[in-house]
C-alpha positions as CSV (number, residue, x, y, z in Angstrom):
1,M,0.0,0.0,0.1
2,A,1.3,3.4,-1.0
3,D,1.5,6.0,1.7
4,S,0.0,9.4,1.2
5,A,3.3,11.3,0.5
6,S,4.5,8.7,-2.1
7,L,1.4,9.5,-4.2
8,L,2.4,13.3,-4.3
9,F,5.4,14.9,-5.9
10,N,7.9,15.7,-3.2
11,P,11.2,17.4,-4.2
12,H,13.0,16.1,-1.1
13,T,12.5,12.5,-2.2
14,Y,11.9,12.8,-5.9
15,D,13.8,10.3,-8.1
16,P,12.1,9.4,-11.5
17,E,14.0,6.1,-11.8
18,H,11.4,4.9,-14.3
19,F,13.0,7.3,-17.0
20,D,16.3,6.7,-18.8
21,P,19.4,8.2,-17.0
22,E,19.5,11.6,-19.1
23,T,15.7,12.3,-18.5
24,R,16.1,11.4,-14.8
25,R,19.3,13.7,-14.6
26,L,17.5,16.7,-16.2
27,L,14.3,16.3,-14.2
28,R,16.3,16.2,-10.9
29,A,18.6,19.1,-12.1
30,T,15.4,21.1,-12.7
31,V,14.0,20.5,-9.2
32,D,17.5,21.2,-7.7
33,W,17.6,24.6,-9.5
34,F,14.4,25.6,-8.1
35,E,15.2,24.4,-4.5
36,A,18.5,26.2,-4.6
37,R,16.7,29.4,-5.6
38,G,14.5,29.1,-2.6
39,K,11.0,30.1,-1.6
40,R,11.7,33.8,-0.8
41,R,13.2,34.4,-4.3
42,L,10.6,32.4,-6.0
43,I,7.8,34.4,-4.5
44,E,9.6,37.7,-5.0
45,D,10.1,37.1,-8.7
46,Y,6.4,36.3,-8.9
47,R,5.3,39.4,-7.1
48,S,7.8,41.8,-9.0
49,R,6.8,40.3,-12.4
50,A,10.5,39.6,-13.2
51,W,11.2,38.2,-16.6
52,L,12.4,34.6,-16.5
53,G,15.9,35.2,-17.9
54,D,17.7,33.3,-15.4
55,F,15.6,30.3,-15.7
56,L,15.9,30.2,-19.5
57,D,19.6,30.5,-19.0
58,F,19.5,27.5,-16.9
59,A,17.3,25.6,-19.4
60,A,19.6,26.6,-22.2
61,K,22.7,25.5,-20.2
62,E,21.2,22.0,-19.6
63,G,19.6,21.6,-23.0
64,L,16.4,21.1,-21.3
65,F,13.9,22.3,-24.0
66,A,16.1,21.0,-26.8
67,T,16.1,17.5,-25.2
68,F,12.4,17.3,-24.4
69,L,11.0,19.1,-27.4
70,T,13.0,18.1,-30.4
71,P,11.3,15.1,-32.2
72,A,13.8,12.3,-33.0
73,S,13.2,12.9,-36.7
74,A,14.7,16.4,-36.3
75,A,17.4,15.6,-33.7
76,K,21.1,15.4,-34.2
77,E,21.9,14.3,-30.6
78,Q,20.9,10.9,-29.1
79,G,18.2,11.2,-26.4
80,R,16.2,14.0,-27.9
81,R,12.7,13.0,-28.7
82,W,9.1,14.1,-28.1
83,D,8.1,11.9,-25.2
84,T,4.7,12.8,-23.6
85,A,5.5,10.9,-20.4
86,R,8.5,13.0,-19.5
87,I,6.9,16.2,-20.9
88,A,4.0,15.4,-18.4
89,A,6.7,15.0,-15.6
90,L,8.2,18.3,-16.3
91,N,4.9,20.2,-16.5
92,E,4.2,18.8,-12.9
93,I,7.5,20.2,-11.8
94,F,7.0,23.6,-13.3
95,G,3.5,23.9,-12.0
96,F,4.7,23.0,-8.5
97,Y,7.2,26.0,-8.5
98,G,5.2,28.5,-10.5
99,L,3.1,28.8,-13.5
100,D,5.2,31.6,-15.1
101,Y,7.9,29.0,-15.7
102,W,5.5,26.4,-17.0
103,Y,4.0,29.1,-19.4
104,A,7.2,29.9,-21.1
105,W,7.6,26.2,-21.8
106,Q,4.0,25.6,-22.7
107,V,4.0,28.4,-25.4
108,T,7.2,27.0,-26.8
109,I,5.5,23.8,-27.2
110,L,2.7,25.5,-29.1
111,G,5.1,27.4,-31.2
112,L,6.9,24.3,-32.2
113,G,3.6,22.4,-33.2
114,P,3.2,23.9,-36.6
115,V,7.0,23.5,-37.3
116,W,7.2,19.8,-36.4
117,Q,4.0,19.1,-38.5
118,S,5.5,20.9,-41.6
119,D,7.3,19.3,-44.5
120,N,9.6,22.3,-44.7
121,A,12.9,20.7,-44.0
122,E,14.7,24.0,-43.7
123,A,12.3,25.4,-41.1
124,R,12.5,22.2,-39.2
125,A,16.3,22.3,-39.1
126,R,16.3,26.0,-38.1
127,A,13.8,25.2,-35.2
128,A,16.1,22.3,-34.0
129,E,19.2,24.7,-34.0
130,L,17.2,27.4,-32.2
131,L,16.2,24.9,-29.5
132,A,19.7,23.9,-29.2
133,Q,20.8,27.4,-28.7
134,G,18.3,27.8,-25.8
135,E,15.7,29.9,-27.7
136,V,12.0,29.9,-26.9
137,F,9.1,29.8,-29.3
138,A,5.6,31.4,-29.7
139,F,2.3,30.6,-31.3
140,G,0.8,33.4,-33.2
141,L,-2.8,32.4,-33.6
142,S,-5.1,34.6,-31.6
143,E,-6.1,38.3,-32.3
144,K,-7.5,41.1,-30.3
145,T,-10.7,41.3,-32.2
146,H,-11.3,37.7,-33.1
147,G,-9.6,35.7,-30.3
148,A,-8.7,32.2,-31.7
149,D,-11.4,32.4,-34.3
150,I,-9.0,31.4,-37.2
151,Y,-11.8,31.7,-39.7
152,S,-11.7,35.6,-39.3
153,T,-7.9,36.2,-39.2
154,D,-6.8,39.7,-40.1
155,M,-3.1,38.8,-40.5
156,L,-2.9,39.3,-44.3
157,L,-0.1,38.0,-46.6
158,T,0.2,39.8,-50.0
159,P,2.2,38.0,-52.6
160,D,5.5,39.7,-53.5
161,G,5.8,38.4,-57.0
162,E,8.9,36.1,-56.0
163,G,7.1,33.1,-54.5
164,G,6.9,34.8,-51.0
165,F,4.7,37.4,-49.2
166,R,4.6,40.7,-47.3
167,A,2.7,40.0,-44.0
168,S,0.9,42.8,-42.2
169,G,-1.4,42.6,-39.2
170,S,-1.4,42.0,-35.4
171,K,-1.6,39.1,-33.0
172,Y,-2.7,39.4,-29.4
173,Y,-2.2,37.3,-26.4
174,I,0.8,35.5,-27.7
175,G,3.2,34.0,-25.0
176,N,6.9,34.5,-25.5
177,G,6.2,37.1,-28.2
178,N,8.9,39.3,-26.6
179,A,11.7,36.9,-27.0
180,A,10.9,34.0,-29.4
181,G,13.5,33.0,-31.9
182,L,10.7,31.6,-34.0
183,V,7.1,32.6,-34.0
184,S,4.6,30.4,-35.9
185,V,2.1,32.9,-37.3
186,F,-1.2,32.1,-38.8
187,G,-2.7,34.3,-41.5
188,R,-4.4,34.4,-44.9
189,R,-3.5,35.4,-48.4
190,T,-5.1,38.4,-49.9
191,D,-5.3,36.8,-53.4
192,V,-7.0,33.6,-52.4
193,E,-10.5,33.2,-50.8
194,G,-11.7,30.6,-48.3
195,P,-9.7,27.8,-46.7
196,D,-7.2,27.5,-49.4
197,G,-5.8,31.0,-48.6
198,Y,-4.7,30.1,-45.0
199,V,-0.9,30.2,-44.4
200,F,1.3,29.3,-41.4
201,F,4.7,30.9,-41.5
202,A,7.8,31.4,-39.3
203,A,8.7,34.9,-38.1
204,D,11.6,36.2,-36.0
205,S,10.7,38.5,-33.1
206,R,14.0,40.2,-33.6
207,H,13.3,41.4,-37.2
208,E,12.8,45.2,-37.6
209,A,9.4,44.6,-39.3
210,Y,8.2,42.7,-36.1
211,R,7.0,45.4,-33.7
212,L,6.4,44.4,-30.0
213,V,3.6,46.5,-28.6
214,K,3.2,45.4,-25.0
215,N,2.7,42.6,-22.4
216,V,-1.1,42.4,-22.1
217,V,-1.0,40.8,-18.7
218,D,0.4,42.1,-15.3
219,S,2.7,39.0,-14.8
220,S,6.2,37.5,-15.3
221,K,4.5,35.7,-18.2
222,Y,5.2,37.9,-21.3
223,V,1.9,37.5,-23.2
224,S,2.4,39.8,-26.0
225,E,0.7,42.0,-28.5
226,F,2.8,42.3,-31.7
227,R,2.4,43.7,-35.1
228,L,3.9,42.8,-38.5
229,A,4.3,45.7,-40.8
230,D,5.2,44.6,-44.3
231,Y,7.2,41.7,-42.8
232,P,9.0,39.7,-45.6
233,V,7.9,36.0,-45.7
234,A,10.2,33.9,-47.9
235,P,9.4,30.6,-49.2
236,A,11.8,29.0,-46.7
237,D,9.5,30.6,-43.9
238,I,6.2,29.0,-45.1
239,L,5.2,26.0,-42.9
240,H,1.6,25.2,-44.2
241,T,-0.8,26.5,-46.7
242,G,-4.5,26.0,-47.3
243,R,-6.4,23.5,-45.3
244,A,-3.1,22.0,-43.9
245,A,-2.6,25.4,-42.1
246,F,-6.0,25.2,-40.5
247,D,-5.4,21.5,-39.5
248,A,-1.9,22.4,-38.0
249,A,-3.6,25.0,-35.8
250,L,-6.1,22.6,-34.4
251,N,-3.7,19.7,-34.1
252,T,-1.1,22.0,-32.3
253,V,-3.8,22.8,-29.7
254,N,-4.5,19.0,-29.4
255,V,-0.8,18.6,-28.4
256,G,-0.5,21.6,-26.3
257,K,-3.6,21.5,-24.2
258,F,-2.8,18.3,-22.5
259,N,0.0,20.1,-20.7
260,L,-2.5,22.0,-18.4
261,C,-3.6,19.0,-16.4
262,T,-0.2,18.1,-15.1
263,A,0.6,21.7,-14.5
264,S,-2.6,22.0,-12.2
265,I,-1.4,18.9,-10.5
266,G,1.8,20.4,-9.6
267,I,0.2,23.7,-8.3
268,C,-2.2,21.6,-6.1
269,E,0.5,19.4,-4.6
270,H,2.7,22.3,-3.4
271,A,-0.4,24.1,-2.0
272,M,-1.5,20.9,-0.2
273,Y,1.8,20.5,1.7
274,E,1.4,24.2,2.9
275,A,-2.3,23.9,3.7
276,V,-2.1,20.6,5.7
277,T,1.0,21.7,7.6
278,H,-0.7,25.0,8.5
279,A,-4.0,23.3,9.5
280,S,-2.3,20.7,11.7
281,N,-0.4,23.4,13.6
282,R,-3.1,25.9,14.0
283,I,-4.8,25.9,17.4
284,L,-8.5,27.3,17.7
285,Y,-10.6,27.0,20.8
286,G,-7.9,24.9,22.4
287,R,-7.9,22.3,19.6
288,P,-6.0,21.9,16.4
289,V,-8.0,23.0,13.4
290,T,-7.8,19.4,12.0
291,A,-9.8,18.2,15.0
292,F,-13.0,19.7,13.4
293,P,-14.9,17.2,11.4
294,H,-15.6,19.6,8.4
295,V,-12.0,20.4,8.1
296,R,-11.1,16.7,7.9
297,R,-13.7,16.2,5.3
298,E,-12.6,19.2,3.2
299,L,-8.9,18.2,3.3
300,T,-9.7,14.6,2.7
301,D,-11.9,15.4,-0.3
302,A,-9.1,17.8,-1.7
303,Y,-6.6,14.8,-1.3
304,V,-8.6,12.2,-3.0
305,R,-9.5,14.5,-5.8
306,L,-5.8,15.4,-6.3
307,V,-5.0,11.6,-6.4
308,G,-7.7,11.2,-9.1
309,M,-6.3,14.0,-11.1
310,K,-3.0,12.3,-11.1
311,L,-4.5,8.8,-12.0
312,F,-6.4,10.2,-14.9
313,S,-3.7,12.2,-16.3
314,D,-1.1,9.4,-16.1
315,R,-3.5,7.0,-17.9
316,A,-4.2,9.7,-20.6
317,V,-0.5,9.8,-21.4
318,D,-0.6,6.1,-22.3
319,Y,-3.4,6.7,-24.9
320,F,-1.6,9.8,-26.3
321,R,1.5,7.7,-26.8
322,S,-0.3,4.7,-28.3
323,A,-2.4,6.9,-30.8
324,G,-2.3,6.3,-34.5
325,P,-4.5,6.6,-37.5
326,D,-6.7,3.8,-36.4
327,D,-6.8,4.7,-32.7
328,R,-7.8,8.3,-32.0
329,R,-9.2,7.8,-28.5
330,Y,-6.9,10.5,-27.4
331,L,-9.1,13.1,-29.0
332,L,-11.6,12.4,-26.1
333,F,-9.0,12.0,-23.3
334,N,-7.2,15.2,-24.4
335,P,-10.1,17.7,-23.8
336,M,-10.9,15.7,-20.7
337,T,-7.4,16.5,-19.2
338,K,-7.9,20.1,-20.2
339,M,-11.5,20.6,-18.9
340,K,-12.0,18.0,-16.1
341,V,-8.6,17.8,-14.5
342,T,-8.0,21.6,-14.4
343,T,-11.4,22.2,-12.9
344,E,-10.8,19.5,-10.3
345,G,-7.7,21.5,-9.5
346,E,-9.8,24.6,-8.8
347,K,-11.9,22.5,-6.5
348,V,-8.9,21.1,-4.7
349,I,-7.5,24.7,-4.1
350,D,-11.0,26.0,-2.9
351,L,-11.4,23.1,-0.4
352,M,-8.0,23.8,1.1
353,W,-8.6,27.6,1.2
354,D,-11.9,27.2,3.1
355,V,-9.7,25.5,5.8
356,I,-6.8,27.8,5.9
357,A,-8.8,31.0,5.3
358,A,-6.8,34.2,5.7
359,K,-3.5,32.3,5.6
360,G,-4.2,31.7,1.9
361,F,-3.6,35.5,1.2
362,E,-0.3,35.9,3.0
363,K,2.6,37.1,0.8
364,D,5.2,34.7,2.2
365,N,3.3,31.6,1.2
366,Y,3.1,29.7,-2.1
367,F,-0.6,29.3,-1.6
368,A,-1.5,32.9,-2.5
369,Q,0.2,32.4,-5.8
370,A,-1.4,29.0,-6.3
371,A,-4.9,30.4,-5.7
372,I,-4.5,32.8,-8.5
373,E,-2.7,30.5,-10.9
374,I,-5.0,27.6,-10.7
375,R,-7.8,29.8,-12.1
376,G,-5.9,30.3,-15.4
377,L,-5.6,26.8,-16.5
378,P,-9.3,26.0,-17.2
379,K,-9.4,29.1,-19.3
380,L,-6.3,28.5,-21.5
381,E,-6.3,26.5,-24.8
382,G,-10.0,26.8,-25.1
383,T,-12.6,27.4,-22.3
384,V,-14.2,24.7,-20.2
385,H,-17.4,25.2,-22.3
386,V,-15.5,24.7,-25.6
387,N,-14.0,21.5,-24.3
388,L,-17.2,20.2,-22.9
389,A,-18.9,20.8,-26.2
390,L,-16.1,18.9,-27.8
391,I,-16.4,16.0,-25.4
392,L,-20.0,15.7,-26.1
393,K,-19.3,14.7,-29.8
394,F,-17.8,11.3,-28.5
395,M,-20.6,10.5,-25.9
396,R,-22.8,8.2,-27.9
397,N,-20.0,6.1,-29.4
398,H,-18.1,5.9,-26.1
399,L,-21.1,4.9,-23.9
400,L,-23.1,2.7,-26.3
401,N,-21.0,1.5,-29.3
402,P,-17.8,0.0,-28.0
403,V,-15.3,-1.9,-30.2
404,E,-12.3,-4.1,-29.5
405,Y,-8.8,-2.6,-29.2
406,P,-5.6,-4.1,-28.1
407,A,-4.8,-3.5,-24.5
408,V,-2.9,-0.1,-24.1
409,P,-0.1,-0.7,-21.6
410,T,1.8,1.8,-19.3
411,R,3.8,3.8,-21.7
412,L,7.1,5.1,-19.9
413,D,9.3,3.8,-22.7
414,A,11.9,6.1,-24.1
415,S,10.4,6.4,-27.6
416,D,9.3,9.2,-29.7
417,D,5.6,10.1,-30.0
418,A,5.8,10.9,-33.8
419,F,2.1,10.6,-34.5
420,L,1.3,13.7,-32.7
421,F,2.8,15.6,-35.6
422,Q,1.0,13.4,-38.2
423,Q,-2.5,13.6,-36.9
424,G,-3.9,14.5,-40.4
425,P,-7.1,16.3,-41.0
426,A,-8.8,17.8,-37.9
427,R,-12.3,16.3,-38.5
428,G,-14.4,13.2,-38.2
429,L,-14.7,13.2,-34.5
430,G,-18.0,11.5,-34.5
431,S,-16.5,8.4,-36.0
432,V,-13.9,7.8,-33.3
433,R,-14.7,4.5,-31.5
434,F,-13.7,3.3,-27.9
435,H,-13.1,0.2,-25.9
436,D,-15.8,-0.8,-23.6
437,W,-15.8,1.5,-20.6
438,R,-17.5,-1.1,-18.4
439,T,-14.4,-3.3,-18.3
440,A,-12.7,-1.0,-16.0
441,F,-15.6,-0.8,-13.7
442,D,-16.1,-4.6,-13.7
443,A,-12.6,-5.1,-12.1
444,Y,-13.8,-3.3,-9.0
445,T,-17.4,-4.5,-8.5
446,E,-16.6,-5.2,-4.7
447,V,-15.6,-1.6,-4.0
448,P,-18.9,-0.1,-2.7
449,N,-18.7,3.3,-4.2
450,V,-17.3,2.1,-7.4
451,A,-20.4,-0.1,-7.6
452,R,-22.6,2.9,-6.6
453,F,-21.1,5.2,-9.3
454,R,-21.5,2.3,-11.8
455,E,-25.3,2.5,-11.3
456,Q,-25.1,6.3,-12.3
457,A,-23.0,5.6,-15.3
458,D,-25.5,2.8,-16.4
459,A,-28.3,5.3,-15.9
460,L,-26.5,7.8,-18.1
461,C,-26.6,5.1,-20.9
462,T,-30.2,4.9,-20.4
463,F,-30.6,8.6,-20.6
464,V,-28.8,8.7,-24.0
465,E,-30.9,5.8,-25.3
466,T,-34.3,7.1,-24.1
467,A,-34.2,10.8,-23.0
468,A,-31.4,12.5,-25.0
469,P,-31.8,16.0,-26.1
470,D,-33.9,16.3,-29.3
471,E,-33.0,18.5,-32.3
472,E,-34.4,21.7,-30.7
473,Q,-32.6,20.9,-27.3
474,S,-29.4,20.3,-29.2
475,R,-29.2,24.0,-29.8
476,D,-29.4,24.8,-26.2
477,L,-25.8,24.7,-25.1
478,D,-26.7,25.5,-21.4
479,L,-28.6,22.2,-21.3
480,L,-26.0,20.3,-23.3
481,L,-23.1,21.3,-21.0
482,A,-25.0,19.9,-18.0
483,V,-25.2,16.6,-19.8
484,G,-21.5,16.9,-20.7
485,Q,-20.5,17.2,-17.1
486,L,-22.3,13.8,-16.5
487,F,-20.6,12.2,-19.2
488,A,-17.1,13.7,-18.3
489,L,-17.5,12.0,-14.9
490,V,-17.9,8.6,-16.4
491,V,-14.9,9.1,-18.5
492,H,-12.9,10.5,-15.6
493,G,-13.9,7.4,-13.5
494,Q,-13.0,5.0,-16.2
495,L,-9.4,6.2,-16.6
496,I,-8.9,6.5,-12.9
497,L,-9.9,2.8,-12.6
498,E,-7.7,1.7,-15.4
499,Q,-4.7,3.4,-13.8
500,A,-5.6,2.1,-10.3
501,R,-5.4,-1.3,-11.7
502,L,-2.0,-0.9,-13.5
503,T,-0.5,0.7,-10.3
504,G,-2.0,-1.5,-7.6
505,L,-3.7,1.6,-5.9
506,D,-5.4,0.3,-2.7
507,E,-9.1,-0.1,-2.9
508,E,-9.8,1.8,0.3
509,L,-8.4,5.0,-1.2
510,L,-10.2,4.3,-4.4
511,D,-13.5,3.9,-2.4
512,E,-13.1,7.2,-0.7
513,L,-12.4,8.8,-4.2
514,F,-15.5,7.3,-5.7
515,A,-17.6,8.6,-2.8
516,V,-16.7,12.0,-4.0
517,L,-17.5,11.2,-7.6
518,V,-20.9,9.9,-6.6
519,R,-21.7,13.0,-4.9
520,D,-20.5,15.1,-8.1
521,F,-22.7,13.1,-10.3
522,S,-25.6,13.6,-8.2
523,A,-25.1,17.3,-8.0
524,H,-24.8,17.5,-11.9
525,A,-28.0,15.4,-12.2
526,V,-29.8,18.0,-9.9
527,E,-28.5,20.7,-11.9
528,L,-29.8,19.1,-15.2
529,H,-33.2,18.7,-13.4
530,G,-33.3,22.4,-13.0
531,K,-32.5,23.5,-16.5
532,D,-35.3,25.6,-18.1
533,S,-35.6,23.5,-21.2
534,A,-35.4,20.0,-19.5
535,T,-38.3,17.8,-20.4
536,E,-40.4,16.0,-17.8
537,D,-38.7,12.7,-18.8
538,Q,-35.3,14.3,-18.4
539,Q,-36.3,15.9,-15.1
540,N,-37.6,12.3,-13.8
541,W,-34.4,10.7,-15.0
542,A,-32.1,13.3,-13.3
543,L,-33.7,12.8,-9.9
544,G,-33.6,9.0,-10.4
545,A,-29.9,9.2,-11.0
546,V,-29.2,10.8,-7.7
547,R,-27.3,8.5,-5.3
548,R,-25.9,8.6,-1.8
549,P,-22.3,7.4,-1.5
550,V,-21.7,4.4,0.7
551,V,-20.6,5.8,4.1
552,D,-17.9,4.1,6.0
553,A,-16.6,6.1,8.9
554,A,-13.7,3.9,9.7
555,R,-12.4,4.0,6.0
556,S,-12.7,7.8,5.9
557,T,-10.7,8.1,9.2
558,R,-8.0,5.9,7.8
559,I,-7.8,8.1,4.6
560,W,-7.7,11.3,6.8
561,E,-4.8,9.8,8.7
562,R,-2.9,9.5,5.4
563,V,-3.7,13.3,4.7
564,E,-2.7,14.3,8.2
565,A,0.7,12.6,7.6
566,L,1.4,15.3,4.9
567,S,1.9,17.8,7.7
568,G,5.6,18.8,7.6
569,A,6.4,16.3,4.8
570,Y,7.8,19.1,2.5
571,E,8.7,22.8,3.1
572,M,10.6,24.7,0.5
573,G,13.8,26.3,1.9
574,Q,14.1,29.9,2.2
């Protein structure tokens, strides 16, 4: 049985021995750099909005980004590959110490997406060399007026008569736009109408025709507004044209949005050490704060939700790494990590904040930073609503039409995830098929709250078959999103159970976690019942799907003891 601390990232004991030696060295070196920096400096840089120059110098010296973000097909040095498992591990570390560090890395990943999907060998070689030099990258997609609505881009490319273009227009909310050695910019030709006119091209932020306007956020993150004024785009700068440019944009977001889940996990882990340590040592009315039943419940719920976040995200990595043209299940699990795991992170922070109260505002704690940063992740790379709507496209096939697939193993092997840059056309989501979700639940029929949640999941199948939204209701996004939350819980529970089986997670902890999921399902069912357009059948179904978790006071006490053991388990040095 794993103890509570071993399930969470702890810099004092961290040794990622499941990775190859160089990956292990780099991950540990990153942790050591932050630990040597100390908590006071970490917080002060966050509060003073200091640019991350020294961090990027460290990453360049170690070859961190080059090693982790150069696909094997573009690499000249051994050990460089695009490996989602170790990328996820680094996301968690960056989140643990501060989202600003993660953000510089994340938007580099986005900026590289169109390059690694491109057939432009010269641009690929240039990107690999820039990475080797320690440069960062940027993803020039969104605009001030249109956001990420790429159908309406106002970045215009006028043919120059020599096979290239002159680009003029602005981009807004572009991370690393102040320092990127290469910015992947999306625009459209002035001489071609419709999708055939789209172009993705590479720009250099140091070019005189690239004009940096400002940082649009009050943060160490440099989220830029920039303008191109008659910027020369040579044939060697063109990454994609036509529909391929559109697909590259969406497929890049597919790759990048996954990183938000493990960043949120890191944030929650650091905050949890602080919160439990504070609550355990705080005396109110002659008793430790943790003696109060509601405090124990809130911290226990926070802990098991965090464990669930980790289990789901780890298992999603396996589907990402095993994906291919005939297995695109990752297209569901990807928005799930983006939407579900990050919103779980908000709940985890809120539960702990209810306990530590005013302590969560203090400037000398990491928690005050975590409470702000955790809010951003559900809102980046598509809102919760956008990703819920995407998830709904898979609901019927996932719940009702399973097919056979070979078993997907744990994927910690040192291999390159080449398919992520060969995803092809970004369409056909309704045709994606899945393995039977029930199999994961069947393995845990003896766990009381897994069985109780299975009743609710089966009820959702009945809903889809007998009371699903009709054509008119399908235009009511408010109603559909409530249904989407119910479906997301089933998928969340499925991958948690799969990972629990692969890792041997003890059933008592799993039972406590699923008690929380039973309550969540019931709450979303009640929400659906109250929707304005819900039919009588849907209202009746919703109330019928409400369940009470199986209560076991002794079990809950034993799980609480694991949470309490986190007190003092980690404190960042000053």
